[in-house]
FIPA-909985 format. One record per residue (C-alpha): residue number from 0; x, y, z. Coordinates in Angstrom, 2 decimals. Example, Ala and Ser with C-alpha at 12.3 -4.5 7.8 and 13.67 -1.06 7.14 Angstrom:
BEGIN
k = 0 | x = 12.30 | y = -4.50 | z = 7.80
k = 1 | x = 13.67 | y = -1.06 | z = 7.14
END
This chain:
BEGIN
k = 0 | x = -67.59 | y = -44.06 | z = 20.05
k = 1 | x = -70.97 | y = -42.29 | z = 20.32
k = 2 | x = -73.03 | y = -41.66 | z = 17.23
k = 3 | x = -73.15 | y = -37.82 | z = 16.62
k = 4 | x = -76.51 | y = -38.30 | z = 14.89
k = 5 | x = -78.21 | y = -39.68 | z = 18.00
k = 6 | x = -81.06 | y = -37.47 | z = 19.15
k = 7 | x = -81.26 | y = -35.59 | z = 22.41
k = 8 | x = -83.25 | y = -37.05 | z = 25.25
k = 9 | x = -85.69 | y = -34.13 | z = 25.24
k = 10 | x = -86.93 | y = -34.68 | z = 21.64
k = 11 | x = -90.73 | y = -34.72 | z = 21.46
k = 12 | x = -91.99 | y = -36.56 | z = 18.31
k = 13 | x = -95.28 | y = -35.46 | z = 16.81
k = 14 | x = -98.29 | y = -37.77 | z = 16.99
k = 15 | x = -98.65 | y = -40.28 | z = 14.12
k = 16 | x = -100.60 | y = -39.37 | z = 11.00
k = 17 | x = -103.27 | y = -41.85 | z = 9.97
k = 18 | x = -105.66 | y = -41.99 | z = 7.01
k = 19 | x = -109.33 | y = -41.89 | z = 7.95
k = 20 | x = -111.22 | y = -45.15 | z = 7.76
k = 21 | x = -113.00 | y = -44.25 | z = 4.54
k = 22 | x = -109.69 | y = -43.64 | z = 2.72
k = 23 | x = -107.87 | y = -46.78 | z = 3.81
k = 24 | x = -109.61 | y = -49.17 | z = 1.37
k = 25 | x = -108.80 | y = -46.75 | z = -1.45
k = 26 | x = -105.14 | y = -46.65 | z = -0.38
k = 27 | x = -105.05 | y = -50.47 | z = -0.32
k = 28 | x = -106.62 | y = -50.48 | z = -3.79
k = 29 | x = -103.94 | y = -48.06 | z = -5.05
k = 30 | x = -101.24 | y = -50.45 | z = -3.79
k = 31 | x = -102.93 | y = -53.34 | z = -5.59
k = 32 | x = -103.14 | y = -51.32 | z = -8.80
k = 33 | x = -99.41 | y = -50.61 | z = -8.62
k = 34 | x = -98.63 | y = -54.33 | z = -8.23
k = 35 | x = -100.88 | y = -55.04 | z = -11.20
k = 36 | x = -99.05 | y = -52.30 | z = -13.10
k = 37 | x = -95.68 | y = -53.97 | z = -12.49
k = 38 | x = -97.02 | y = -57.29 | z = -13.73
k = 39 | x = -98.55 | y = -55.87 | z = -16.89
k = 40 | x = -95.43 | y = -53.74 | z = -17.59
k = 41 | x = -93.20 | y = -56.77 | z = -17.33
k = 42 | x = -95.26 | y = -58.59 | z = -19.95
k = 43 | x = -95.33 | y = -55.48 | z = -22.22
k = 44 | x = -91.57 | y = -55.01 | z = -21.93
k = 45 | x = -91.00 | y = -58.63 | z = -23.01
k = 46 | x = -93.41 | y = -58.42 | z = -25.93
k = 47 | x = -92.00 | y = -55.09 | z = -27.25
k = 48 | x = -88.43 | y = -56.38 | z = -26.94
k = 49 | x = -89.35 | y = -59.50 | z = -28.91
k = 50 | x = -90.99 | y = -57.50 | z = -31.71
k = 51 | x = -88.72 | y = -54.40 | z = -31.63
k = 52 | x = -86.42 | y = -54.83 | z = -34.65
k = 53 | x = -84.70 | y = -51.64 | z = -35.83
k = 54 | x = -87.71 | y = -49.31 | z = -35.46
k = 55 | x = -86.94 | y = -46.09 | z = -33.53
k = 56 | x = -90.54 | y = -45.82 | z = -32.38
k = 57 | x = -90.42 | y = -49.42 | z = -31.07
k = 58 | x = -87.14 | y = -48.74 | z = -29.28
k = 59 | x = -88.61 | y = -45.56 | z = -27.75
k = 60 | x = -91.66 | y = -47.55 | z = -26.63
k = 61 | x = -89.48 | y = -50.21 | z = -25.03
k = 62 | x = -87.30 | y = -47.68 | z = -23.18
k = 63 | x = -90.37 | y = -45.81 | z = -22.00
k = 64 | x = -91.90 | y = -49.00 | z = -20.67
k = 65 | x = -88.69 | y = -49.67 | z = -18.75
k = 66 | x = -88.79 | y = -46.25 | z = -17.16
k = 67 | x = -92.48 | y = -46.66 | z = -16.47
k = 68 | x = -91.48 | y = -49.11 | z = -13.77
k = 69 | x = -90.07 | y = -46.20 | z = -11.70
k = 70 | x = -93.39 | y = -44.59 | z = -10.48
k = 71 | x = -95.10 | y = -47.77 | z = -9.27
k = 72 | x = -91.89 | y = -48.99 | z = -7.57
k = 73 | x = -91.48 | y = -45.48 | z = -5.98
k = 74 | x = -95.07 | y = -45.54 | z = -4.74
k = 75 | x = -94.76 | y = -49.00 | z = -3.24
k = 76 | x = -91.43 | y = -48.12 | z = -1.62
k = 77 | x = -92.83 | y = -44.88 | z = -0.11
k = 78 | x = -95.97 | y = -46.60 | z = 1.14
k = 79 | x = -93.77 | y = -48.75 | z = 3.41
k = 80 | x = -92.54 | y = -45.65 | z = 5.28
k = 81 | x = -95.24 | y = -43.00 | z = 4.93
k = 82 | x = -97.34 | y = -43.95 | z = 7.96
k = 83 | x = -94.55 | y = -45.05 | z = 10.27
k = 84 | x = -94.81 | y = -43.36 | z = 13.67
k = 85 | x = -92.48 | y = -40.42 | z = 14.36
k = 86 | x = -89.59 | y = -41.25 | z = 16.65
k = 87 | x = -86.69 | y = -39.57 | z = 18.40
k = 88 | x = -84.54 | y = -39.69 | z = 15.26
k = 89 | x = -87.30 | y = -38.55 | z = 12.90
k = 90 | x = -89.61 | y = -36.45 | z = 15.14
k = 91 | x = -91.58 | y = -35.12 | z = 12.18
k = 92 | x = -92.26 | y = -38.59 | z = 10.80
k = 93 | x = -91.85 | y = -40.04 | z = 7.33
k = 94 | x = -94.56 | y = -38.19 | z = 5.42
k = 95 | x = -92.07 | y = -36.69 | z = 2.96
k = 96 | x = -91.15 | y = -40.18 | z = 1.73
k = 97 | x = -94.02 | y = -39.87 | z = -0.74
k = 98 | x = -92.61 | y = -36.54 | z = -2.00
k = 99 | x = -89.20 | y = -38.13 | z = -2.45
k = 100 | x = -90.87 | y = -40.89 | z = -4.47
k = 101 | x = -92.70 | y = -38.22 | z = -6.53
k = 102 | x = -89.33 | y = -36.59 | z = -7.24
k = 103 | x = -87.92 | y = -39.89 | z = -8.51
k = 104 | x = -90.95 | y = -40.55 | z = -10.70
k = 105 | x = -90.92 | y = -37.02 | z = -12.18
k = 106 | x = -87.20 | y = -37.16 | z = -12.90
k = 107 | x = -87.74 | y = -40.52 | z = -14.65
k = 108 | x = -90.35 | y = -38.86 | z = -16.86
k = 109 | x = -88.05 | y = -35.96 | z = -17.63
k = 110 | x = -85.11 | y = -38.25 | z = -18.50
k = 111 | x = -87.36 | y = -40.40 | z = -20.69
k = 112 | x = -88.76 | y = -37.43 | z = -22.62
k = 113 | x = -85.33 | y = -35.89 | z = -23.13
k = 114 | x = -83.91 | y = -39.18 | z = -24.46
k = 115 | x = -86.78 | y = -39.65 | z = -26.90
k = 116 | x = -86.47 | y = -36.13 | z = -28.29
k = 117 | x = -82.68 | y = -36.23 | z = -28.70
k = 118 | x = -82.75 | y = -39.69 | z = -30.22
k = 119 | x = -85.48 | y = -38.64 | z = -32.72
k = 120 | x = -83.55 | y = -35.50 | z = -33.72
k = 121 | x = -80.34 | y = -37.48 | z = -34.29
k = 122 | x = -82.21 | y = -40.03 | z = -36.36
k = 123 | x = -83.75 | y = -37.28 | z = -38.57
k = 124 | x = -80.45 | y = -35.40 | z = -38.85
k = 125 | x = -78.54 | y = -38.52 | z = -39.90
k = 126 | x = -81.27 | y = -39.63 | z = -42.25
k = 127 | x = -81.35 | y = -43.14 | z = -40.81
k = 128 | x = -83.89 | y = -45.25 | z = -42.61
k = 129 | x = -85.36 | y = -48.05 | z = -40.50
k = 130 | x = -85.74 | y = -51.37 | z = -42.30
k = 131 | x = -88.69 | y = -53.57 | z = -41.50
k = 132 | x = -88.41 | y = -56.80 | z = -43.37
k = 133 | x = -90.35 | y = -60.07 | z = -43.39
k = 134 | x = -90.63 | y = -62.60 | z = -40.62
k = 135 | x = -92.02 | y = -66.11 | z = -40.21
k = 136 | x = -93.90 | y = -65.99 | z = -36.88
k = 137 | x = -93.75 | y = -69.01 | z = -34.56
k = 138 | x = -91.44 | y = -70.89 | z = -36.88
k = 139 | x = -94.09 | y = -71.27 | z = -39.58
k = 140 | x = -96.77 | y = -72.81 | z = -37.35
k = 141 | x = -99.34 | y = -70.12 | z = -38.19
k = 142 | x = -98.57 | y = -69.29 | z = -41.82
k = 143 | x = -96.63 | y = -70.98 | z = -44.58
k = 144 | x = -95.34 | y = -67.69 | z = -46.04
k = 145 | x = -93.47 | y = -64.95 | z = -44.19
k = 146 | x = -95.44 | y = -61.86 | z = -43.24
k = 147 | x = -94.29 | y = -58.29 | z = -42.90
k = 148 | x = -92.59 | y = -57.78 | z = -39.54
k = 149 | x = -94.39 | y = -54.43 | z = -39.21
k = 150 | x = -97.69 | y = -56.24 | z = -38.51
k = 151 | x = -95.95 | y = -58.07 | z = -35.59
k = 152 | x = -94.68 | y = -54.71 | z = -34.26
k = 153 | x = -98.14 | y = -53.09 | z = -34.56
k = 154 | x = -99.76 | y = -56.05 | z = -32.75
k = 155 | x = -97.21 | y = -55.73 | z = -29.94
k = 156 | x = -97.80 | y = -51.96 | z = -29.72
k = 157 | x = -101.57 | y = -52.37 | z = -29.62
k = 158 | x = -101.13 | y = -54.87 | z = -26.77
k = 159 | x = -98.98 | y = -52.25 | z = -24.93
k = 160 | x = -101.81 | y = -49.67 | z = -25.24
k = 161 | x = -104.64 | y = -51.46 | z = -23.52
k = 162 | x = -103.38 | y = -52.09 | z = -19.91
k = 163 | x = -101.93 | y = -48.60 | z = -19.37
k = 164 | x = -105.06 | y = -46.94 | z = -20.68
k = 165 | x = -107.27 | y = -48.82 | z = -18.23
k = 166 | x = -104.89 | y = -48.60 | z = -15.25
k = 167 | x = -104.16 | y = -44.92 | z = -15.81
k = 168 | x = -107.81 | y = -43.94 | z = -15.67
k = 169 | x = -108.29 | y = -45.92 | z = -12.48
k = 170 | x = -105.26 | y = -44.34 | z = -10.88
k = 171 | x = -106.33 | y = -40.74 | z = -11.72
k = 172 | x = -109.55 | y = -41.12 | z = -9.74
k = 173 | x = -107.75 | y = -42.61 | z = -6.77
k = 174 | x = -105.03 | y = -39.90 | z = -6.95
k = 175 | x = -107.68 | y = -37.21 | z = -6.48
k = 176 | x = -109.37 | y = -39.05 | z = -3.64
k = 177 | x = -106.08 | y = -39.69 | z = -1.81
k = 178 | x = -104.41 | y = -36.45 | z = -2.87
k = 179 | x = -101.48 | y = -38.55 | z = -4.08
k = 180 | x = -98.98 | y = -36.86 | z = -6.45
k = 181 | x = -97.02 | y = -40.06 | z = -7.06
k = 182 | x = -100.17 | y = -41.89 | z = -8.16
k = 183 | x = -101.06 | y = -38.93 | z = -10.44
k = 184 | x = -97.52 | y = -38.98 | z = -11.89
k = 185 | x = -97.88 | y = -42.73 | z = -12.53
k = 186 | x = -101.20 | y = -42.10 | z = -14.29
k = 187 | x = -99.45 | y = -39.57 | z = -16.53
k = 188 | x = -96.75 | y = -42.14 | z = -17.24
k = 189 | x = -99.45 | y = -44.63 | z = -18.19
k = 190 | x = -100.93 | y = -41.99 | z = -20.52
k = 191 | x = -97.51 | y = -41.55 | z = -22.11
k = 192 | x = -97.28 | y = -45.34 | z = -22.49
k = 193 | x = -100.49 | y = -45.71 | z = -24.48
k = 194 | x = -99.73 | y = -42.57 | z = -26.51
k = 195 | x = -96.36 | y = -44.07 | z = -27.32
k = 196 | x = -98.02 | y = -47.30 | z = -28.43
k = 197 | x = -100.41 | y = -45.53 | z = -30.82
k = 198 | x = -97.82 | y = -43.12 | z = -32.17
k = 199 | x = -95.37 | y = -46.01 | z = -32.63
k = 200 | x = -97.98 | y = -47.99 | z = -34.56
k = 201 | x = -98.51 | y = -45.05 | z = -36.93
k = 202 | x = -94.74 | y = -44.66 | z = -37.24
k = 203 | x = -94.36 | y = -48.30 | z = -38.24
k = 204 | x = -97.20 | y = -47.95 | z = -40.78
k = 205 | x = -95.49 | y = -44.84 | z = -42.16
k = 206 | x = -92.28 | y = -46.81 | z = -42.73
k = 207 | x = -94.34 | y = -49.42 | z = -44.51
k = 208 | x = -95.66 | y = -46.75 | z = -46.89
k = 209 | x = -92.13 | y = -45.50 | z = -47.55
k = 210 | x = -92.16 | y = -42.50 | z = -45.17
k = 211 | x = -88.83 | y = -43.22 | z = -43.54
k = 212 | x = -89.14 | y = -40.12 | z = -41.31
k = 213 | x = -92.50 | y = -41.12 | z = -39.80
k = 214 | x = -90.90 | y = -43.45 | z = -37.29
k = 215 | x = -88.59 | y = -40.79 | z = -35.82
k = 216 | x = -91.23 | y = -38.03 | z = -35.87
k = 217 | x = -93.63 | y = -40.24 | z = -33.92
k = 218 | x = -90.92 | y = -40.93 | z = -31.30
k = 219 | x = -90.05 | y = -37.22 | z = -31.09
k = 220 | x = -93.63 | y = -36.07 | z = -30.56
k = 221 | x = -94.02 | y = -38.64 | z = -27.82
k = 222 | x = -90.83 | y = -37.32 | z = -26.20
k = 223 | x = -92.01 | y = -33.72 | z = -26.21
k = 224 | x = -95.19 | y = -34.58 | z = -24.36
k = 225 | x = -93.39 | y = -36.76 | z = -21.82
k = 226 | x = -90.74 | y = -34.07 | z = -21.23
k = 227 | x = -93.42 | y = -31.50 | z = -20.51
k = 228 | x = -95.09 | y = -33.74 | z = -17.89
k = 229 | x = -91.73 | y = -34.58 | z = -16.34
k = 230 | x = -90.63 | y = -30.94 | z = -16.14
k = 231 | x = -93.91 | y = -29.84 | z = -14.53
k = 232 | x = -93.77 | y = -32.68 | z = -11.99
k = 233 | x = -90.13 | y = -32.05 | z = -11.08
k = 234 | x = -90.80 | y = -28.32 | z = -10.60
k = 235 | x = -93.79 | y = -28.99 | z = -8.41
k = 236 | x = -92.16 | y = -31.55 | z = -6.13
k = 237 | x = -89.05 | y = -29.29 | z = -5.70
k = 238 | x = -91.45 | y = -26.49 | z = -4.71
k = 239 | x = -93.23 | y = -28.86 | z = -2.27
k = 240 | x = -89.91 | y = -29.88 | z = -0.69
k = 241 | x = -89.17 | y = -26.15 | z = -0.23
k = 242 | x = -92.51 | y = -25.80 | z = 1.65
k = 243 | x = -94.56 | y = -24.23 | z = -1.12
k = 244 | x = -98.17 | y = -23.48 | z = -0.17
k = 245 | x = -100.57 | y = -26.41 | z = -0.68
k = 246 | x = -101.57 | y = -27.05 | z = -4.30
k = 247 | x = -103.82 | y = -29.37 | z = -6.28
k = 248 | x = -102.91 | y = -32.97 | z = -7.24
k = 249 | x = -100.20 | y = -33.06 | z = -9.87
k = 250 | x = -100.41 | y = -29.36 | z = -10.73
k = 251 | x = -99.99 | y = -25.85 | z = -9.35
k = 252 | x = -103.66 | y = -24.98 | z = -8.96
k = 253 | x = -104.71 | y = -23.36 | z = -5.67
k = 254 | x = -105.76 | y = -25.83 | z = -2.99
k = 255 | x = -109.21 | y = -24.89 | z = -1.56
k = 256 | x = -108.27 | y = -26.29 | z = 1.86
k = 257 | x = -107.08 | y = -22.95 | z = 3.42
k = 258 | x = -110.35 | y = -21.35 | z = 2.42
k = 259 | x = -112.37 | y = -24.13 | z = 4.07
k = 260 | x = -110.26 | y = -23.89 | z = 7.21
k = 261 | x = -110.66 | y = -20.13 | z = 7.44
k = 262 | x = -114.38 | y = -20.43 | z = 7.13
k = 263 | x = -114.55 | y = -22.95 | z = 10.00
k = 264 | x = -112.35 | y = -20.93 | z = 12.36
k = 265 | x = -114.14 | y = -17.67 | z = 11.76
k = 266 | x = -117.32 | y = -19.37 | z = 12.85
k = 267 | x = -115.92 | y = -19.45 | z = 16.44
k = 268 | x = -117.48 | y = -16.64 | z = 18.46
k = 269 | x = -114.22 | y = -15.47 | z = 19.92
k = 270 | x = -112.14 | y = -15.30 | z = 16.71
k = 271 | x = -111.75 | y = -11.92 | z = 15.00
k = 272 | x = -109.56 | y = -13.02 | z = 12.07
k = 273 | x = -107.08 | y = -15.75 | z = 11.07
k = 274 | x = -104.02 | y = -16.20 | z = 8.91
k = 275 | x = -102.09 | y = -19.34 | z = 7.93
k = 276 | x = -98.61 | y = -20.56 | z = 7.25
k = 277 | x = -99.33 | y = -23.99 | z = 5.67
k = 278 | x = -97.23 | y = -26.47 | z = 3.75
k = 279 | x = -97.65 | y = -29.93 | z = 2.35
k = 280 | x = -95.87 | y = -32.98 | z = 3.73
k = 281 | x = -96.83 | y = -35.74 | z = 1.33
k = 282 | x = -100.60 | y = -35.82 | z = 1.29
k = 283 | x = -100.87 | y = -34.11 | z = 4.69
k = 284 | x = -101.13 | y = -30.36 | z = 5.25
k = 285 | x = -99.45 | y = -28.98 | z = 8.34
k = 286 | x = -98.26 | y = -25.62 | z = 9.60
k = 287 | x = -99.23 | y = -22.68 | z = 11.81
k = 288 | x = -102.52 | y = -20.87 | z = 12.30
k = 289 | x = -102.40 | y = -17.31 | z = 13.64
k = 290 | x = -105.57 | y = -16.32 | z = 15.46
k = 291 | x = -106.53 | y = -12.79 | z = 16.49
k = 292 | x = -109.11 | y = -12.97 | z = 19.31
k = 293 | x = -111.92 | y = -10.47 | z = 19.60
k = 294 | x = -111.57 | y = -7.70 | z = 22.17
k = 295 | x = -112.54 | y = -8.85 | z = 25.68
k = 296 | x = -113.34 | y = -12.38 | z = 24.36
k = 297 | x = -110.44 | y = -13.92 | z = 26.38
k = 298 | x = -110.07 | y = -12.94 | z = 30.01
k = 299 | x = -107.47 | y = -15.26 | z = 31.51
k = 300 | x = -104.43 | y = -17.28 | z = 30.41
k = 301 | x = -106.28 | y = -20.52 | z = 31.15
k = 302 | x = -109.24 | y = -19.35 | z = 29.07
k = 303 | x = -106.88 | y = -18.56 | z = 26.22
k = 304 | x = -105.28 | y = -22.03 | z = 26.37
k = 305 | x = -108.72 | y = -23.73 | z = 26.33
k = 306 | x = -109.82 | y = -21.68 | z = 23.37
k = 307 | x = -106.64 | y = -22.39 | z = 21.45
k = 308 | x = -107.12 | y = -26.15 | z = 22.03
k = 309 | x = -110.68 | y = -25.73 | z = 20.78
k = 310 | x = -109.45 | y = -24.05 | z = 17.61
k = 311 | x = -106.81 | y = -26.74 | z = 17.10
k = 312 | x = -109.33 | y = -29.59 | z = 17.44
k = 313 | x = -111.71 | y = -27.85 | z = 15.06
k = 314 | x = -108.96 | y = -27.22 | z = 12.54
k = 315 | x = -107.74 | y = -30.84 | z = 12.47
k = 316 | x = -111.28 | y = -32.15 | z = 12.08
k = 317 | x = -112.12 | y = -29.78 | z = 9.20
k = 318 | x = -110.38 | y = -32.02 | z = 6.65
k = 319 | x = -108.65 | y = -35.40 | z = 6.77
k = 320 | x = -105.46 | y = -33.98 | z = 5.30
k = 321 | x = -104.96 | y = -31.39 | z = 8.10
k = 322 | x = -102.44 | y = -32.64 | z = 10.64
k = 323 | x = -100.40 | y = -31.38 | z = 13.59
k = 324 | x = -101.47 | y = -27.76 | z = 13.30
k = 325 | x = -99.99 | y = -25.19 | z = 15.68
k = 326 | x = -102.51 | y = -22.48 | z = 16.68
k = 327 | x = -100.92 | y = -19.24 | z = 17.97
k = 328 | x = -102.64 | y = -16.15 | z = 19.32
k = 329 | x = -101.54 | y = -12.77 | z = 18.00
k = 330 | x = -102.61 | y = -9.25 | z = 18.91
k = 331 | x = -102.75 | y = -8.11 | z = 15.28
k = 332 | x = -102.50 | y = -9.95 | z = 12.03
k = 333 | x = -100.11 | y = -9.04 | z = 9.24
k = 334 | x = -102.96 | y = -8.27 | z = 6.80
k = 335 | x = -104.40 | y = -5.74 | z = 9.28
k = 336 | x = -101.02 | y = -4.08 | z = 9.64
k = 337 | x = -100.61 | y = -3.96 | z = 5.84
k = 338 | x = -104.07 | y = -2.41 | z = 5.42
k = 339 | x = -103.22 | y = 0.30 | z = 7.96
k = 340 | x = -99.95 | y = 1.00 | z = 6.13
k = 341 | x = -101.67 | y = 1.56 | z = 2.76
k = 342 | x = -101.85 | y = 5.25 | z = 1.76
k = 343 | x = -105.36 | y = 6.72 | z = 1.81
k = 344 | x = -107.38 | y = 7.19 | z = -1.36
END
């Protein structure tokens, strides 16, 4: 039986997308950072679990650290597919694999934040009072008398703060240089990790002072911040998958790339005006450019084809993210028609 999903023989895949030479070492460094992140997170998860006890803030920190594994795993998974060459089955390539990974990472943030908020509210509503008793660390090898278990929890939380704080700052810079939303989302998750550690430490101290509610309040405040980041990320990646116009890394700010492209194309002596229909596919920007030639600038069909190829080469060399742009000639641009349709005065 034939496979109905098999492509037609006349499919023409697009040419492969490749990072420029100066970005490849940064991409390799981002992959190494994600492997380092997985290693550090594994150790943090083990330490927090060992010291957790009945503290709501500690439990929130542990669950957050577990979900923090999603963004680096998503990035490493997507990096295996992103630069695969387009083929007959996937003629547009695999660039959206990074957006799929971004969706997974953002949903993980959203789920984490929602869980923390709901759990904190239930704890406060039920009036649950965490008990932090005494413990004898390392079987009495260090001290003869038991010490308060809260100090063990705080030490574990402080340990959980340091690696995410360092790794997150390193990832943010690379995310901007590579225009990588998944890396930016992971950096936000790292920020949530170290904020959780600090807030959890204050919550444990509050319990020690008799403020039973401090533990749950700390966990709830953490959850609100994480939920906000997850909701923003999820909304953005859904918009990207629906071919939203290009935006900044990890937010909805306007991408300056169309303005740079317009400036370059208007410098051509035969171009009267240009318009764009651009979208993001992962870190790449692709789409259609509509060019209105100047009167009498193009005389033959062959001349028009040569000039369109010139515009296409110029466009794709304007910025490393521009890829597989389709340049089309038009007699009149939509903006010109709209201007003519406006009522006078």
